[in-house]
C-alpha positions in Angstrom: 14.0 -12.2 17.6 15.9 -9.4 18.0 14.6 -6.4 17.7 15.4 -3.0 16.6 15.0 0.3 17.7 15.6 3.4 17.4 17.3 3.4 21.2 18.5 0.9 20.4 22.5 -0.2 21.1 24.8 1.1 17.9 26.6 -2.0 18.1 23.5 -4.3 17.3 23.1 -1.9 14.0 27.4 -1.7 13.5 26.7 -6.2 13.3 24.0 -6.3 10.8 24.9 -4.0 8.7 28.5 -6.1 8.6 26.3 -9.3 8.2 24.7 -7.5 5.3 28.1 -6.9 3.8 27.7 -3.0 3.7 29.9 -1.9 6.6 33.2 -2.7 5.2 37.1 -1.9 6.6 36.7 0.1 9.8 33.7 2.4 9.0 31.5 2.7 12.2 27.3 3.6 12.5 27.3 7.0 14.3 24.0 7.5 13.6 20.3 5.8 13.5 17.1 8.5 12.4 13.5 7.9 11.6 12.8 6.8 8.3 9.0 7.8 7.2 5.7 7.1 9.8 6.4 3.7 9.5 2.6 2.7 9.7 3.0 -0.8 9.5 6.8 -1.6 10.2 9.6 -0.1 11.7 11.5 1.8 9.5 15.4 3.4 10.1 17.5 4.8 8.3 21.3 4.0 9.3 24.7 6.2 8.7 28.2 5.3 8.6 31.1 8.0 9.9 31.2 8.1 6.1 27.8 9.5 5.7 26.4 6.4 4.1 23.5 5.3 4.4 20.9 2.6 4.5 17.1 1.5 5.8 16.9 -1.1 8.2 13.1 -2.4 8.0 11.5 -4.7 10.7 8.3 -6.2 11.2 7.1 -6.5 14.7 3.4 -9.4 15.6 1.6 -5.9 15.6 0.3 -2.9 13.5 3.6 -0.2 14.5 1.0 2.8 14.1 -1.7 0.7 16.0 0.2 -1.6 18.5 -3.3 -2.9 19.6 -4.4 -4.2 16.9 -1.8 -7.9 15.4 -1.0 -8.1 12.7 1.6 -11.3 11.0 5.6 -11.0 11.5 5.6 -12.8 8.1 4.4 -9.6 5.9 7.9 -8.7 5.9 9.5 -12.0 4.1 6.1 -10.8 1.8 7.8 -7.3 0.6 11.1 -9.4 0.5 9.3 -12.0 -2.1 7.6 -8.9 -4.0 11.4 -7.3 -4.6 13.0 -10.5 -5.3 10.0 -11.5 -8.2 10.6 -9.0 -10.2 14.2 -8.3 -9.2 14.6 -9.4 -13.2 12.7 -7.0 -14.6 15.0 -3.6 -15.2 12.4 -1.1 -15.4 10.3 -3.1 -12.5 13.5 -3.2 -10.2 14.4 0.7 -11.4 11.2 2.1 -9.4 11.5 0.3 -6.1 14.4 0.1 -3.6 17.4 -2.9 -3.5 17.1 -4.9 -1.5 20.4 -5.9 0.1 19.9 -8.6 3.3 17.1 -10.6 4.4 16.9 -12.3 7.7 14.2 -14.9 8.0 14.7 -15.3 11.6 14.6 -11.5 12.4 11.7 -10.3 10.1 14.4 -7.6 8.8 15.6 -6.2 5.5 18.2 -4.3 4.5 17.3 -1.6 1.9 18.4 0.9 -0.7 17.9 4.5 1.1 17.0 6.5 -2.1 17.4 9.6 -0.4 14.6 12.7 1.3 11.3 11.4 -0.3 8.5 12.4 -0.6 5.2 10.8 -0.9 2.3 12.2 -3.1 -0.8 12.2 0.0 -0.7 15.7 -0.8 -3.1 14.8 -4.0 -5.5 14.7 -1.6 -4.9 19.0 -1.2 -7.7 20.3 -3.0 -5.3 22.3 -5.3 -2.7 19.5 -5.8 -3.4 17.2 -8.8 -1.2 14.1 -10.3 0.6 15.3 -13.3 0.3 13.4 -16.7 3.8 11.9 -16.7 3.4 10.6 -13.2 -0.3 9.4 -14.0 1.2 7.7 -17.0 4.5 6.2 -14.9 1.9 4.9 -12.3 0.2 2.8 -14.7 2.8 2.2 -16.7 4.5 0.3 -13.5 1.5 -1.7 -13.1 1.3 -2.7 -16.6 4.9 -4.2 -16.5 3.9 -5.8 -13.2 0.6 -7.4 -14.1 1.6 -8.6 -17.4 5.2 -10.2 -15.4 3.6 -11.6 -13.0 1.9 -15.0 -13.3 1.3 -17.8 -11.5 3.6 -19.8 -13.4 6.4 -17.3 -13.3 5.9 -17.3 -9.1 5.0 -20.6 -8.0 6.0 -20.9 -4.7 5.0 -16.6 -4.2 3.5 -16.4 -0.3 -0.2 -16.8 0.1 -0.4 -13.3 2.5 -3.3 -14.8 4.2 -3.0 -14.0 7.1 -3.0 -10.5 6.2 -5.4 -10.4 3.6 -7.5 -11.3 6.6 -6.7 -8.6 8.5 -7.4 -6.4 5.9 -10.2 -8.1 4.5 -12.0 -7.1 7.6 -11.0 -3.4 7.2 -12.3 -3.4 3.9 -15.5 -5.5 3.9 -16.7 -5.6 7.0 -16.1 -2.7 10.0 -17.0 -0.4 7.0 -20.9 -1.6 6.9 -20.8 -3.0 10.5 -23.4 0.3 12.2 -21.8 0.0 15.6 -18.1 0.0 14.5 -17.0 2.5 17.6 -15.8 5.1 14.8 -17.5 8.7 15.4 -17.3 9.9 11.8 -18.5 13.2 13.0 -15.7 13.9 14.3 -14.4 13.6 11.0 -17.8 15.2 8.7 -20.0 16.6 11.2 -22.9 15.0 9.0 -21.0 12.1 7.9 -22.3 9.7 10.3 -26.1 9.7 9.1 -25.0 9.5 5.6 -22.7 6.0 6.3 -26.2 4.7 8.6 -28.2 5.2 5.5 -25.6 3.4 3.2 -25.1 0.8 6.3 -28.2 0.0 5.9 -28.5 -1.6 2.1 -28.1 -5.2 2.6 -27.7 -5.7 -1.2 -24.6 -2.8 -0.4 -23.1 -5.7 2.2 -23.7 -8.7 0.4 -21.8 -7.1 -2.6 -19.0 -6.1 -0.7 -18.9 -9.7 0.8 -19.3 -11.9 -2.5 -15.9 -9.1 -3.7 -14.2 -9.9 -0.5 -14.3 -13.9 -1.2 -12.3 -12.8 -4.2 -9.7 -10.4 -2.3 -9.6 -13.8 -0.3 -9.1 -15.7 -3.3 -6.1 -17.1 -5.4 -5.2 -15.4 -8.2 -2.6 -15.6 -11.2 -1.5 -11.9 -11.1 1.4 -10.8 -9.0 -0.2 -7.2 -7.1 1.5 -5.0 -4.9 -1.3 -4.7 -2.6 -1.9 -1.1 -1.4 -1.2 0.9 -5.0 -2.3 4.6 -3.6 -0.4 8.0 -2.8 1.5 6.7 0.8 3.1 4.3 -1.4 4.2 6.6 -4.0 7.7 8.3 -3.4 8.6 11.4 -5.1 12.5 10.7 -4.6 15.7 12.7 -6.4 15.7 9.6 -9.1 12.3 10.1 -10.1 8.7 8.3 -8.6 9.6 5.1 -6.7 7.4 2.2 -5.2 7.4 1.1 -2.0 5.8 -0.9 1.1 4.5 -4.4 -1.2 3.7 -6.4 2.0 0.4 -6.4 1.3 1.6 -8.3 -2.2 -0.5 -11.2 -3.5 -1.5 -13.2 -6.5 -5.0 -11.8 -7.0 -7.1 -10.1 -9.4 -5.2 -7.2 -11.5 -8.1 -6.0 -11.3 -7.3 -4.8 -7.4 -3.9 -2.8 -7.9 -5.8 -0.8 -10.4 -8.9 0.0 -8.4 -7.7 1.1 -5.2 -5.7 3.3 -7.7 -8.3 5.1 -9.2 -10.0 5.4 -6.5 -7.9 7.4 -4.4 -7.7 9.7 -8.0 -11.6 10.1 -8.1 -10.7 11.1 -3.8 -8.1 13.6 -4.9 -10.3 15.0 -7.5 -10.4 13.1 -10.4 -13.1 13.6 -13.0 -14.9 9.8 -13.3 -13.6 10.7 -17.3 -9.9 11.0 -16.0 -9.6 7.9 -14.0 -11.3 5.7 -17.3 -9.1 7.1 -19.4 -6.3 6.2 -17.5 -7.6 2.5 -17.3 -8.0 2.2 -21.2 -3.9 3.2 -21.3 -4.0 0.0 -18.8 -6.3 -2.0 -21.4 -4.2 -1.0 -24.5 -1.6 -3.5 -23.0 -3.3 -6.2 -20.3 -7.1 -7.1 -20.4 -9.3 -7.0 -17.8 -12.9 -7.0 -16.4 -13.4 -3.3 -16.3 -16.7 -3.9 -14.4 -14.4 -5.9 -11.2 -11.9 -2.7 -11.5 -15.1 -0.1 -10.6 -16.2 -2.6 -7.9 -12.6 -2.1 -6.3 -12.6 1.2 -7.1 -16.1 1.4 -5.3 -15.0 -0.8 -2.0 -11.3 1.7 -1.7 -14.0 4.6 -1.5 -16.4 3.3 0.6 -14.0 2.0 3.2 -11.3 5.3 3.1 -14.6 7.6 3.5 -16.0 5.4 6.6 -13.6 3.1 7.3 -11.7 3.3 10.4 -8.3 4.1 7.7 -8.9 7.6 6.9 -7.2 9.7 4.7 -5.9 13.7 5.2 -9.1 14.1 2.3 -9.8 17.9 1.5 -13.3 17.2 1.0 -16.4 18.6 1.7 -19.7 16.6 3.1 -21.7 17.4 0.3 -18.7 15.5 -1.8 -18.1 12.5 0.0 -22.0 11.8 0.1 -21.5 12.2 -3.6 -18.7 9.9 -3.7 -20.0 7.5 -1.5 -23.5 7.6 -3.6 -20.9 6.9 -6.3 -19.6 4.0 -5.2 -22.5 2.7 -3.8 -24.3 2.4 -7.5 -21.1 0.9 -8.9 -20.8 -2.2 -6.3 -23.7 -2.8 -6.4 
């Protein structure tokens, strides 16, 4: 497997774009830049001397942001499979970057460059709100995705079980461990005591374990798998959705629950997220109770787990959210 890095030979990228069929004639690669943070994968923007650019994305056998955490290389193949699975649905296809080229041996893809993008993590700031058109567009994306994708449509979609097992630990196990090495008081003074009380709830732990079994099981709906503000992008062409490497065939309630959880943590009210759920249910039947369990799971793992967010929340606000989540999960 050849590694494509920011400081790698320009000739490597020239050959890659030639193989991808996007570099024609005597055009040359002029520079390579980082494209975003690349939490899971290496993500680069490659320019030619005519000012055209493409995104090159490659997975490594570890999490790019945390190199000590192993991660399956095959996640990049799952992402490519997601783009291919929705390619016949124009509305969905228009919401994601175009997949131009895939090299399975090098765990690498070339994607359309969406240009300057900004994710929606600014929603976590106290003075920011998700505008109604964007909220409806996100719900409509899930409606179209979940309506399209049954196992009959995608019988060979990869299980993505290796990545799900890795994620499962952070979703359903790590947040509930008393001595997991994470100092929550460094994040919010007083949060460690709140978490310790929550972790002493054996009923909550058992409920999380049961929900974790649903997550690891087999479903009939194609999911994005990581549908949160870091995967939603503002572009010059409007709202776009990125990074479906956590995609799998599972319960639709998972995608919807994750989305609604992040809106709650960003300051939305329970009534407002129920309105969005109602919009979803108008088109897709769903187990509302299961949605709220996944909402709860995501709140707990984000507030007292490893994958922290830039939340602008006081201790009492976090405690209130955790109490809300605990009640719904159990």
